[in-house]
C-alpha positions in Angstrom: -13.6 148.6 -86.1 -11.3 145.5 -84.5 -8.8 147.2 -82.8 -6.2 147.3 -80.0 -5.2 150.7 -78.2 -2.7 151.1 -76.0 -2.8 154.8 -74.1 0.7 154.7 -72.4 -0.5 157.5 -69.4 2.7 158.2 -67.3 3.4 160.1 -64.1 -0.5 160.9 -63.7 -1.5 163.1 -60.6 -0.9 166.6 -59.7 -3.4 169.2 -60.2 -7.4 168.3 -61.5 -6.6 169.1 -65.0 -3.4 166.8 -66.1 -1.6 166.5 -68.9 -1.8 164.4 -71.9 0.5 162.4 -74.1 1.6 162.2 -77.9 1.5 159.2 -80.2 4.6 157.1 -79.6 3.7 154.1 -81.8 1.3 153.1 -84.6 1.0 149.5 -86.1 -1.6 148.7 -88.3 -3.2 145.2 -89.2 0.1 143.6 -90.6 2.1 144.6 -87.2 0.1 142.1 -85.4 0.4 138.9 -88.1 -2.6 140.4 -90.3 -2.3 138.9 -94.1 -3.5 140.7 -97.3 -5.9 137.6 -98.3 -8.4 135.0 -97.0 -7.1 132.4 -94.7 -5.2 131.5 -92.4 -3.4 135.1 -92.0 -6.6 136.5 -92.4 -7.0 138.0 -89.0 -5.7 138.1 -85.6 -6.7 138.2 -81.4 -4.1 140.5 -80.0 -3.4 140.7 -76.7 -1.6 143.8 -75.0 0.5 143.3 -71.5 2.5 145.9 -69.4 5.0 146.0 -66.9 7.7 148.2 -65.3 9.4 148.2 -68.6 7.6 147.3 -71.7 3.9 147.3 -73.3 4.2 144.0 -74.6 1.6 142.9 -77.6 0.7 139.0 -79.0 -0.2 138.6 -82.7 -0.9 135.8 -84.2 2.8 135.0 -84.8 4.8 136.9 -82.5 4.7 138.3 -79.1 6.8 141.5 -78.7 7.9 144.0 -76.1 7.8 148.0 -77.0 9.5 150.5 -74.9 7.5 152.9 -72.4 9.9 155.5 -73.1 9.9 156.2 -76.7 8.3 153.3 -78.0 11.6 151.4 -79.3 11.2 147.2 -80.0 13.1 145.9 -77.8 12.9 142.2 -78.0 10.2 140.1 -80.3 9.1 136.1 -79.4 8.5 134.2 -82.8 5.6 131.8 -83.0 3.2 129.5 -84.8 -0.4 128.6 -84.6 -1.4 130.2 -81.9 -4.4 129.2 -79.8 -4.4 131.7 -76.9 -2.7 133.6 -74.5 -3.2 134.0 -71.1 -5.6 137.6 -70.3 -2.9 138.8 -67.3 0.3 138.6 -66.6 1.8 137.3 -63.5 5.5 138.3 -62.4 5.9 139.3 -65.6 4.9 135.7 -67.3 2.5 134.6 -69.7 0.9 131.7 -70.5 0.8 130.5 -74.3 -1.3 127.1 -76.2 -0.2 126.8 -79.4 0.2 123.8 -81.9 -0.8 122.8 -85.5 -0.8 118.0 -85.5 -2.9 117.7 -83.1 -4.4 121.8 -82.5 -3.5 123.6 -79.4 -1.3 120.9 -78.7 1.6 122.3 -76.9 1.6 125.1 -74.0 4.6 127.2 -73.6 5.6 130.8 -70.9 7.2 133.2 -72.5 9.1 136.0 -69.8 7.4 140.1 -71.0 10.9 141.1 -68.8 13.4 139.7 -70.7 11.9 138.3 -74.0 12.5 134.6 -74.0 10.2 131.9 -74.0 11.3 130.0 -70.8 9.8 126.2 -72.1 7.4 124.7 -74.3 5.6 121.4 -73.0 3.5 119.0 -75.5 -0.6 118.1 -74.1 -0.1 114.7 -75.9 -3.6 115.6 -76.2 -3.5 113.3 -79.8 -6.8 114.8 -80.9 -7.2 118.8 -82.0 -9.1 121.0 -80.0 -11.4 123.9 -80.2 -12.2 125.5 -76.6 -9.1 126.6 -74.7 -8.0 128.3 -72.2 -3.7 129.4 -71.0 -3.3 130.8 -67.3 -1.2 131.1 -64.7 -1.7 131.0 -61.4 -0.2 130.2 -57.7 2.9 129.1 -59.5 1.1 126.7 -61.5 0.5 127.0 -66.0 -3.0 125.6 -66.7 -3.4 124.4 -69.8 -7.5 124.0 -70.0 -9.7 122.2 -72.8 -12.6 120.8 -73.5 -11.9 117.5 -72.9 -9.6 118.3 -69.9 -6.5 120.8 -68.2 -3.0 120.2 -66.9 -0.7 122.2 -64.6 3.1 123.1 -65.0 5.4 124.1 -62.5 5.8 128.4 -64.3 9.2 128.3 -62.7 10.7 125.1 -64.8 7.7 123.5 -67.3 7.5 120.6 -64.7 4.7 119.0 -65.6 2.3 118.9 -61.7 -0.8 117.4 -62.5 -3.8 116.8 -65.1 -7.5 116.4 -64.6 -9.6 113.2 -66.0 -11.1 113.7 -69.7 -14.1 115.1 -70.1 -16.8 112.5 -68.4 -20.4 112.4 -68.2 -20.7 113.4 -64.5 -18.4 116.5 -64.2 -15.8 118.1 -65.1 -13.8 121.8 -65.0 -15.4 124.6 -67.2 -12.8 127.2 -66.5 -9.8 128.9 -64.4 -9.0 131.9 -62.6 -5.7 133.2 -62.1 -3.3 135.1 -60.1 -2.2 135.0 -56.4 -4.5 132.2 -56.4 -6.2 129.1 -58.4 -10.2 129.1 -58.9 -11.8 126.7 -61.1 -15.2 126.4 -61.7 -16.5 123.0 -61.8 -19.9 121.9 -63.3 -21.5 118.2 -62.0 -24.8 116.8 -63.5 -26.7 115.6 -61.5 -30.5 114.1 -62.0 -32.4 117.4 -61.5 -30.1 119.2 -63.8 -26.5 120.8 -63.5 -25.0 122.2 -60.2 -22.4 124.3 -60.4 -19.4 125.1 -57.8 -16.5 127.1 -57.5 -12.9 125.4 -56.4 -9.7 127.1 -55.0 -7.3 124.3 -56.1 -3.3 123.7 -54.8 -1.1 124.4 -57.6 0.9 121.9 -56.6 -1.6 119.0 -56.7 -4.7 120.2 -58.2 -6.8 119.5 -54.9 -9.8 120.8 -54.1 -9.0 123.3 -50.6 -13.2 124.4 -50.4 -15.6 124.4 -52.6 -18.9 126.9 -53.2 -22.0 125.9 -54.2 -23.1 128.3 -56.9 -27.0 129.1 -57.6 -26.2 129.9 -61.1 -22.6 129.1 -62.8 -19.2 131.5 -62.8 -19.4 134.5 -65.6 -16.2 135.8 -64.6 -13.2 135.1 -62.5 -12.8 138.9 -62.1 -10.1 139.5 -59.3 -9.3 136.2 -56.6 -11.7 135.5 -55.3 -14.4 137.8 -56.7 -16.4 136.3 -59.3 -19.3 137.0 -61.5 -22.4 134.4 -61.5 -25.1 134.1 -63.4 -26.6 132.0 -66.5 -27.1 132.1 -70.4 -23.6 134.4 -70.5 -25.6 137.2 -68.3 -23.7 138.3 -65.2 -26.5 138.0 -62.6 -24.2 139.2 -59.3 -21.0 139.1 -58.1 -20.1 136.8 -54.6 -17.5 138.6 -52.6 -15.7 134.9 -50.9 -13.5 134.5 -48.1 -10.2 133.2 -50.1 -8.9 131.0 -46.6 -12.7 129.5 -46.4 -14.4 129.7 -50.1 -17.4 131.6 -47.5 -19.4 134.2 -49.6 -18.4 137.1 -48.1 -20.2 139.4 -50.3 -23.0 139.6 -52.7 -23.1 142.4 -55.4 -26.5 142.1 -57.5 -26.0 143.4 -60.9 -29.8 144.0 -61.8 -29.7 145.1 -65.6 -26.4 145.4 -65.9 -24.6 145.4 -69.8 -21.4 146.9 -68.8 -19.7 144.0 -67.4 -18.2 141.1 -69.8 -16.2 138.6 -69.9 -15.0 136.6 -72.9 -16.6 133.1 -72.4 -13.3 131.3 -73.6 -11.5 133.3 -71.2 -13.5 134.6 -67.5 -10.4 136.7 -66.8 -10.6 138.9 -69.4 -13.5 141.0 -68.7 -14.4 144.7 -69.2 -16.6 147.0 -66.8 -15.1 145.7 -63.2 -11.9 146.9 -61.4 -11.3 145.6 -57.7 -8.7 147.3 -55.8 -8.0 149.1 -52.2 -10.8 146.6 -50.1 -13.5 148.0 -53.2 -15.4 146.9 -56.2 -16.1 149.4 -58.7 -18.2 148.5 -61.9 -21.8 150.5 -63.0 -25.0 148.2 -62.0 -27.3 149.6 -63.7 -30.5 150.3 -63.9 -33.4 150.2 -66.4 -33.4 152.7 -68.8 -29.9 153.6 -68.3 -29.2 152.6 -71.5 -25.0 152.4 -71.0 -25.3 155.4 -69.5 -25.1 154.2 -65.4 -22.4 156.2 -63.0 -19.5 154.1 -61.2 -20.9 152.7 -58.4 -17.7 151.7 -55.3 -18.9 148.8 -53.4 -17.1 147.6 -49.4 -15.4 144.1 -50.5 -16.7 143.1 -46.7 -19.8 144.2 -46.5 -21.0 144.7 -49.9 -22.2 148.6 -49.6 -22.5 151.0 -51.3 -19.6 153.8 -50.6 -20.3 156.5 -53.1 -21.2 156.8 -56.5 -19.8 158.9 -59.2 -22.6 161.1 -61.1 -23.0 162.1 -64.5 -20.7 165.9 -65.4 -19.3 167.3 -67.5 -16.6 164.5 -67.9 -19.5 162.8 -69.6 -19.6 158.7 -69.7 -17.0 156.5 -67.7 -15.7 153.8 -67.8 -13.6 152.2 -64.7 -10.6 150.7 -65.6 -8.0 149.9 -63.3 -6.2 151.0 -59.8 -3.5 152.1 -59.2 -1.9 154.0 -56.1 -4.8 154.3 -53.7 -6.8 155.6 -56.4 -9.3 154.5 -59.4 -9.0 154.8 -63.3 -11.4 155.4 -65.7 -11.4 156.4 -69.1 -14.0 159.4 -70.2 -15.9 158.8 -73.3 -14.7 161.5 -76.2 -17.1 163.9 -78.5 -17.0 165.6 -81.6 -15.1 168.3 -79.6 -13.3 166.9 -76.9 -11.0 163.8 -76.8 -11.0 160.7 -75.1 -9.4 160.9 -71.6 -8.1 159.1 -68.5 -9.7 160.3 -65.2 -8.3 159.6 -61.9 -10.8 159.1 -58.8 -10.4 159.2 -54.8 -10.5 155.9 -53.5 -12.3 156.6 -50.3 -15.0 159.5 -52.1 -15.3 159.3 -55.5 -14.1 162.9 -55.9 -12.6 163.5 -59.3 -8.6 164.7 -58.7 -7.3 164.9 -62.6 -8.1 164.6 -65.7 -5.8 163.7 -69.1 -6.8 164.1 -72.3 -5.5 161.8 -74.6 -3.6 163.3 -78.2 -3.6 162.5 -81.3 -6.4 162.0 -84.0 -9.4 163.2 -81.8 -11.9 161.3 -84.1 -9.8 157.8 -84.5 -8.6 157.4 -80.8 -12.5 158.3 -79.5 -13.7 155.1 -82.2 -11.2 153.1 -81.3 -11.9 153.4 -77.3 -16.2 153.5 -78.7 -16.0 150.2 -80.5 -13.2 148.2 -78.6 -13.5 145.0 -76.7 -12.1 145.4 -73.8 -10.3 148.3 -71.7 -8.0 148.0 -68.9 -5.3 150.2 -67.0 -2.4 148.1 -65.8 1.3 149.3 -64.6 0.7 152.5 -65.7 -0.8 152.2 -69.1 -4.2 152.0 -70.6 -4.7 149.0 -72.5 -7.7 148.9 -74.6 -7.7 145.8 -77.3 -10.7 144.9 -79.3 -11.4 140.6 -79.6 -10.1 140.7 -83.1 -8.7 142.6 -86.1 -9.2 140.9 -89.5 -7.9 143.7 -91.5 -4.1 144.7 -92.6 -4.5 148.2 -92.8 -6.4 149.1 -90.1 -5.0 150.6 -87.1 -4.1 147.9 -84.6 -1.7 148.9 -82.1 -1.5 152.9 -80.5 1.0 153.5 -78.0 0.3 156.7 -76.6 
């Protein structure tokens, strides 16, 4: 079931049994641009972001902002021929790649606070491209595709730098953004491929440092935390020093299937949260079958701090960090709705629980089957990577 669920649980806190929230807004597939019948209107790849004032939903033909209070529509930015959006906003702005001829040949920035397309630029590709990534890092908008990358000033769209077309020897295979700009660089040698992660100067594209890897960057979890692995599986998480690029700590993920990232955008991940000097994930053990407990690791040392044992709260998945607390989603059951759980960051003690009110089975199904779940700016954002049916639930704001 392709769907996007937004559970707006404002005002979390207080007693161990917090209050729930009711559904404020319901959109089906048509609300994110999925038309009837086959062809170009037959699918959408939604994205959802939260700011202080709005929850913004991106469909295949528009980005629309809804008020956090009441769910009323506040603005909409129409778009055409969308290829992809940045996974996260930076200071309320997101990047988008779009265009039909050539495919994905333009990039733009949208301000989620005002509902305005700030600027749009042509990449001058000269041919269609398939793999694309758009992101904002360190004040630069980076448009990345299989043949190269180009950077623009997030403020005014001024072109900053570009990489050469993909050569036989070296190329960038992905970027990570946020406060800084990271890149995964692959070079071919006589003995095979060699991968390095680099911190780039966003104004020039020059490497400030490089760190060689035993594997490839599979995830840009939160700068400078990266997931390293091969063949689509993350083997360990590496915590790098932001100034030098040296490895400060390493966290093995021996059998975990809980940490996954979009192969076309390694900033869009599930099952890992960074905040308050700690990293929270589900490392897993043989035979866990997804039932692994949440474990907190110290970012400075990589050592375990605590773990949440199984309890009446059922299966928990880390989704965000806010106000000094870890936020985790509790899976639903036949008798109980899914919910949001607040965890004390220093001890792992559960301090508050909030049921998600509404159609219990529908909410439970969406949470269980969705591709990505995260908590940001007081909102729980749950969305699948593909919506194909006009009548299916595409967005819930609770």
